[in-house]
PASEBA-1860 file (N, C-alpha, C; in nm, 3 decimals):
! residues 84
1> MALQICIQ> 11.440/9.119/11.886/11.528/9.110/11.771/11.524/8.969/11.715 ~ 11.507/8.957/11.585/11.498/8.828/11.519/11.636/8.771/11.489 ~ 11.643/8.641/11.472/11.766/8.574/11.435/11.790/8.596/11.286 ~ 11.915/8.629/11.251/11.952/8.648/11.112/12.081/8.571/11.085 ~ 12.099/8.535/10.958/12.224/8.474/10.914/12.275/8.555/10.797 ~ 12.403/8.591/10.803/12.465/8.671/10.697/12.578/8.588/10.635 ~ 12.579/8.578/10.504/12.681/8.501/10.434/12.737/8.582/10.319 ~ 12.849/8.537/10.265/12.904/8.591/10.142/12.855/8.502/10.028
9> YRDQPVTY> 12.788/8.560/9.931/12.739/8.486/9.815/12.767/8.569/9.691 ~ 12.847/8.512/9.601/12.889/8.583/9.480/12.956/8.716/9.515 ~ 13.044/8.709/9.615/13.123/8.825/9.661/13.039/8.941/9.713 ~ 12.919/8.912/9.761/12.834/9.014/9.821/12.774/8.960/9.950 ~ 12.758/9.046/10.051/12.691/8.999/10.173/12.541/8.981/10.148 ~ 12.489/8.870/10.196/12.347/8.839/10.182/12.295/8.803/10.321 ~ 12.184/8.863/10.361/12.128/8.838/10.494/11.989/8.778/10.483 ~ 11.966/8.675/10.563/11.835/8.611/10.571/11.783/8.621/10.714
17> DVTSQDEE> 11.653/8.649/10.729/11.585/8.636/10.858/11.553/8.489/10.877 ~ 11.575/8.437/10.997/11.552/8.296/11.026/11.435/8.284/11.122 ~ 11.336/8.203/11.084/11.224/8.174/11.174/11.206/8.024/11.182 ~ 11.158/7.979/11.295/11.135/7.836/11.317/10.989/7.804/11.286 ~ 10.969/7.705/11.197/10.833/7.660/11.170/10.789/7.562/11.277 ~ 10.879/7.475/11.314/10.858/7.382/11.426/10.997/7.340/11.474 ~ 11.007/7.234/11.551/11.136/7.193/11.606/11.234/7.146/11.499 ~ 11.185/7.107/11.383/11.270/7.046/11.281/11.293/7.132/11.156
25> IYHLRLTG> 11.214/7.237/11.135/11.221/7.312/11.010/11.238/7.461/11.036 ~ 11.331/7.521/10.963/11.359/7.665/10.972/11.340/7.729/10.836 ~ 11.281/7.848/10.835/11.261/7.925/10.712/11.359/8.041/10.711 ~ 11.424/8.064/10.598/11.511/8.178/10.579/11.449/8.266/10.471 ~ 11.432/8.394/10.501/11.374/8.489/10.406/11.475/8.601/10.383 ~ 11.498/8.632/10.257/11.593/8.735/10.219/11.554/8.870/10.279 ~ 11.653/8.943/10.329/11.629/9.071/10.395/11.703/9.184/10.323 ~ 11.634/9.293/10.297/11.697/9.416/10.253/11.772/9.410/10.123
33> RENKRNED> 11.728/9.333/10.029/11.796/9.325/9.900/11.693/9.308/9.789 ~ 11.713/9.380/9.682/11.627/9.365/9.566/11.709/9.307/9.453 ~ 11.650/9.212/9.383/11.719/9.153/9.268/11.695/9.242/9.145 ~ 11.799/9.311/9.103/11.784/9.407/8.995/11.810/9.347/8.859 ~ 11.901/9.249/8.853/11.932/9.185/8.725/11.926/9.035/8.746 ~ 11.896/8.965/8.639/11.881/8.820/8.648/12.009/8.751/8.698 ~ 12.127/8.796/8.654/12.251/8.730/8.697/12.283/8.756/8.844 ~ 12.222/8.858/8.902/12.243/8.888/9.044/12.135/8.825/9.133
41> YVPEKVVI> 12.053/8.742/9.076/11.939/8.686/9.151/11.987/8.607/9.273 ~ 11.925/8.633/9.385/11.949/8.558/9.509/11.815/8.501/9.552 ~ 11.807/8.371/9.579/11.680/8.312/9.622/11.624/8.383/9.745 ~ 11.495/8.413/9.741/11.431/8.487/9.849/11.390/8.399/9.966 ~ 11.375/8.269/9.943/11.330/8.179/10.049/11.414/8.051/10.046 ~ 11.458/8.010/10.165/11.532/7.885/10.182/11.469/7.814/10.301 ~ 11.457/7.682/10.292/11.403/7.601/10.402/11.512/7.502/10.443 ~ 11.538/7.497/10.573/11.638/7.404/10.626/11.573/7.311/10.724
49> RRKGKIWI> 11.591/7.182/10.700/11.546/7.080/10.795/11.662/7.055/10.891 ~ 11.632/7.042/11.016/11.734/7.029/11.120/11.831/6.914/11.093 ~ 11.788/6.811/11.026/11.875/6.697/10.999/11.972/6.723/10.883 ~ 11.970/6.847/10.829/12.070/6.884/10.730/12.022/6.904/10.589 ~ 11.899/6.879/10.559/11.847/6.897/10.424/11.813/7.044/10.401 ~ 11.858/7.102/10.290/11.829/7.241/10.255/11.750/7.244/10.126 ~ 11.636/7.316/10.126/11.555/7.333/10.006/11.558/7.479/9.965 ~ 11.570/7.501/9.836/11.558/7.636/9.781/11.440/7.633/9.686
57> SDLENYEE> 11.355/7.734/9.693/11.228/7.732/9.623/11.240/7.728/9.471 ~ 11.355/7.763/9.418/11.373/7.764/9.273/11.431/7.631/9.225 ~ 11.421/7.607/9.096/11.469/7.481/9.041/11.614/7.486/8.997 ~ 11.675/7.603/8.998/11.813/7.616/8.953/11.910/7.563/9.058 ~ 12.035/7.544/9.018/12.138/7.491/9.107/12.199/7.606/9.187 ~ 12.186/7.600/9.319/12.243/7.700/9.408/12.343/7.636/9.502 ~ 12.431/7.552/9.446/12.529/7.482/9.529/12.618/7.580/9.605 ~ 12.658/7.690/9.541/12.742/7.790/9.606/12.671/7.851/9.728
65> LVNSLTKE> 12.542/7.883/9.713/12.465/7.939/9.823/12.450/7.837/9.936 ~ 12.417/7.714/9.903/12.403/7.608/10.004/12.535/7.588/10.078 ~ 12.646/7.587/10.004/12.776/7.569/10.070/12.807/7.685/10.163 ~ 12.774/7.808/10.125/12.797/7.923/10.211/12.712/7.917/10.337 ~ 12.584/7.881/10.321/12.496/7.865/10.438/12.546/7.756/10.531 ~ 12.584/7.643/10.474/12.634/7.531/10.553/12.760/7.569/10.629 ~ 12.852/7.637/10.562/12.976/7.680/10.627/12.947/7.774/10.744 ~ 12.855/7.869/10.724/12.822/7.965/10.830/12.755/7.895/10.949
73> IWSFNANH> 12.666/7.802/10.920/12.598/7.727/11.027/12.700/7.644/11.107 ~ 12.790/7.575/11.038/12.891/7.495/11.107/12.984/7.584/11.189 ~ 13.020/7.701/11.133/13.106/7.794/11.206/13.037/7.844/11.333 ~ 12.909/7.880/11.321/12.832/7.925/11.438/12.825/7.814/11.541 ~ 12.796/7.693/11.496/12.784/7.579/11.587/12.916/7.553/11.660 ~ 13.027/7.558/11.588/13.158/7.534/11.649/13.190/7.642/11.751 ~ 13.163/7.768/11.718/13.190/7.878/11.810/13.099/7.872/11.932 ~ 12.973/7.839/11.909/12.876/7.832/12.019/12.910/7.718/12.114
81> NSIL> 12.948/7.603/12.060/12.980/7.489/12.146/13.109/7.511/12.224 ~ 13.203/7.588/12.170/13.328/7.612/12.242/13.307/7.704/12.361 ~ 13.201/7.785/12.358/13.171/7.876/12.469/13.109/7.801/12.586 ~ 13.030/7.698/12.555/12.959/7.625/12.660/13.049/7.540/12.744
END
């Protein structure tokens, strides 16, 4: 089973498959969603560098998406560290 991250983006659940390119870079690929209209567009690929930099392949501003991803990652990290 692959690692996935699910977030709320524009009031809809969005799921990305997460794969590691190397120790420092992770690729997120959109799963199970088709972009039917331009205003509903969700970026299909996101790249995250372990030191906190997030790249989205498009040139538009996706601050809301980046904030949702960041919040979910921090939440996971906080929950995971409290278990250890």
